[in-house]
ROSE-4610 file (N, C-alpha, C; in Angstrom, 1 decimal, always signed):
// ROSE-4610
residu = [M/M/M/W/W/W/V/V/V/M/M/M/T/T/T/V/V/V/H/H/H/S/S/S/K/K/K/S/S/S/N/N/N/T/T/T/K/K/K/I/I/I/F/F/F/E/E/E/F/F/F/E/E/E/T/T/T/E/E/E/D/D/D/E/E/E/V/V/V/L/L/L/E/E/E/A/A/A/Y/Y/Y/K/K/K/R/R/R/I/I/I/Q/Q/Q/G/G/G/Y/Y/Y/K/K/K/I/I/I/I/I/I/T/T/T/E/E/E/V/V/V/I/I/I/G/G/G/L/L/L/D/D/D/V/V/V/R/R/R/D/D/D/S/S/S/N/N/N/S/S/S/I/I/I/K/K/K]
num = [1/1/1/2/2/2/3/3/3/4/4/4/5/5/5/6/6/6/7/7/7/8/8/8/9/9/9/10/10/10/11/11/11/12/12/12/13/13/13/14/14/14/15/15/15/16/16/16/17/17/17/18/18/18/19/19/19/20/20/20/21/21/21/22/22/22/23/23/23/24/24/24/25/25/25/26/26/26/27/27/27/28/28/28/29/29/29/30/30/30/31/31/31/32/32/32/33/33/33/34/34/34/35/35/35/36/36/36/37/37/37/38/38/38/39/39/39/40/40/40/41/41/41/42/42/42/43/43/43/44/44/44/45/45/45/46/46/46/47/47/47/48/48/48/49/49/49/50/50/50/51/51/51]
x = [+0.8/+0.0/+0.9/+0.4/+1.1/+0.2/+0.8/+0.0/+0.6/-0.2/+0.3/-0.4/+0.5/+0.0/+0.2/-0.9/-0.8/-1.1/-0.1/-0.3/-0.5/-1.6/-1.8/-2.0/-2.3/-2.4/-3.5/-4.6/-5.8/-6.0/-5.4/-5.7/-4.6/-4.8/-4.0/-4.9/-4.5/-5.3/-4.4/-5.0/-4.3/-5.0/-4.3/-4.8/-4.1/-4.9/-4.3/-4.3/-3.3/-3.2/-2.7/-3.1/-2.7/-1.3/-1.0/+0.2/+1.1/+2.4/+3.3/+2.9/+2.5/+2.1/+0.9/-0.1/-1.2/-0.8/+0.1/+0.5/+1.3/+2.1/+3.0/+2.1/+1.1/+0.2/-0.6/-1.1/-1.8/-0.8/+0.4/+1.4/+1.5/+1.4/+1.5/+0.3/-0.9/-2.1/-2.4/-2.0/-2.4/-1.5/-2.1/-1.4/-1.0/+0.1/+0.5/+1.8/+2.2/+3.4/+3.0/+3.7/+3.3/+4.4/+4.0/+4.9/+4.3/+5.1/+4.7/+5.4/+4.6/+5.1/+4.7/+5.6/+5.2/+5.0/+3.8/+3.5/+3.8/+4.6/+5.0/+4.6/+3.8/+3.4/+4.4/+4.6/+5.5/+4.9/+4.7/+4.1/+5.3/+5.5/+6.6/+6.5/+5.3/+5.1/+5.6/+5.8/+6.4/+7.9/+8.7/+10.1/+10.7/+10.0/+10.5/+10.4/+9.6/+9.5/+10.6/+11.4/+12.5/+13.8/+14.4/+15.6/+16.8]
y = [-1.2/+0.0/+1.2/+2.3/+3.6/+4.6/+5.6/+6.7/+8.0/+9.0/+10.3/+11.3/+12.0/+13.1/+14.4/+15.2/+16.5/+17.6/+18.6/+19.8/+20.9/+21.7/+22.9/+24.1/+25.3/+26.4/+26.2/+25.6/+25.5/+24.2/+23.1/+21.8/+20.8/+19.6/+18.4/+17.3/+16.5/+15.4/+14.2/+13.0/+11.7/+10.8/+10.3/+9.4/+8.1/+7.0/+5.6/+5.1/+4.3/+3.7/+2.3/+1.4/+0.0/-0.2/+0.6/+0.3/+1.6/+1.4/+2.5/+3.3/+2.6/+3.3/+4.3/+3.8/+4.7/+5.9/+5.8/+7.0/+7.9/+7.4/+8.3/+9.0/+8.4/+9.1/+10.2/+9.9/+10.9/+12.1/+11.8/+12.8/+13.9/+13.5/+14.4/+15.4/+14.9/+15.6/+16.5/+16.1/+16.7/+17.9/+19.0/+20.3/+20.3/+20.9/+21.1/+20.4/+20.5/+19.8/+18.4/+17.4/+16.0/+15.1/+14.2/+13.2/+11.8/+11.0/+9.6/+8.6/+7.7/+6.7/+5.3/+4.4/+3.0/+2.3/+1.7/+1.1/-0.4/-0.9/-2.3/-3.0/-4.1/-4.8/-5.9/-6.1/-7.1/-7.8/-9.0/-9.7/-10.1/-9.4/-9.7/-11.0/-11.5/-12.8/-13.9/-13.7/-14.8/-14.6/-15.4/-15.2/-15.5/-16.2/-16.5/-15.2/-14.2/-13.1/-12.0/-12.2/-11.3/-12.0/-11.3/-11.9/-11.0]
z = [+0.0/+0.0/+0.0/-0.6/-0.7/-0.2/+0.5/+1.1/+0.6/+0.1/-0.2/+0.7/+1.4/+2.3/+1.6/+1.4/+0.7/+1.6/+1.7/+2.5/+1.6/+1.8/+1.1/+2.1/+1.6/+2.5/+3.5/+3.1/+4.0/+4.7/+4.2/+4.8/+4.5/+5.1/+4.8/+4.5/+3.4/+3.0/+2.9/+3.1/+3.0/+2.0/+1.0/+0.0/+0.0/-0.2/-0.2/-1.6/-1.9/-3.3/-3.1/-4.0/-4.0/-4.6/-5.7/-6.4/-6.5/-6.8/-7.0/-8.2/-9.2/-10.5/-10.2/-9.4/-9.1/-8.3/-7.3/-6.5/-7.4/-8.3/-9.1/-10.1/-10.6/-11.5/-10.8/-9.6/-8.8/-8.4/-8.2/-7.8/-8.9/-10.1/-11.2/-11.3/-10.8/-10.9/-9.7/-8.5/-7.3/-7.0/-6.6/-6.3/-4.8/-4.4/-3.0/-2.7/-1.5/-1.0/-0.7/-1.3/-1.3/-0.7/+0.2/+0.7/+0.4/-0.3/-0.6/+0.3/+0.9/+1.8/+1.4/+1.4/+1.2/+2.5/+2.7/+3.9/+3.8/+4.6/+4.6/+5.9/+5.8/+7.0/+7.3/+8.6/+9.1/+10.3/+10.2/+11.4/+12.3/+13.4/+14.3/+15.0/+15.1/+15.7/+14.9/+13.6/+12.7/+12.6/+13.3/+13.3/+11.9/+11.0/+9.7/+8.8/+9.2/+8.3/+8.6/+9.6/+9.9/+9.4/+8.5/+7.9/+8.0]
């Protein structure tokens, strides 16, 4: 999952995207100061997932 946080003069909005391509396309269209974050889930209870 990808999250874009957009700051403008009057507010802050957060958008969620499933793919990197989707967030990059939206980045081109959306006005304001933008931060893109990739959200990675890790199940810490599963010791095999930590390498």
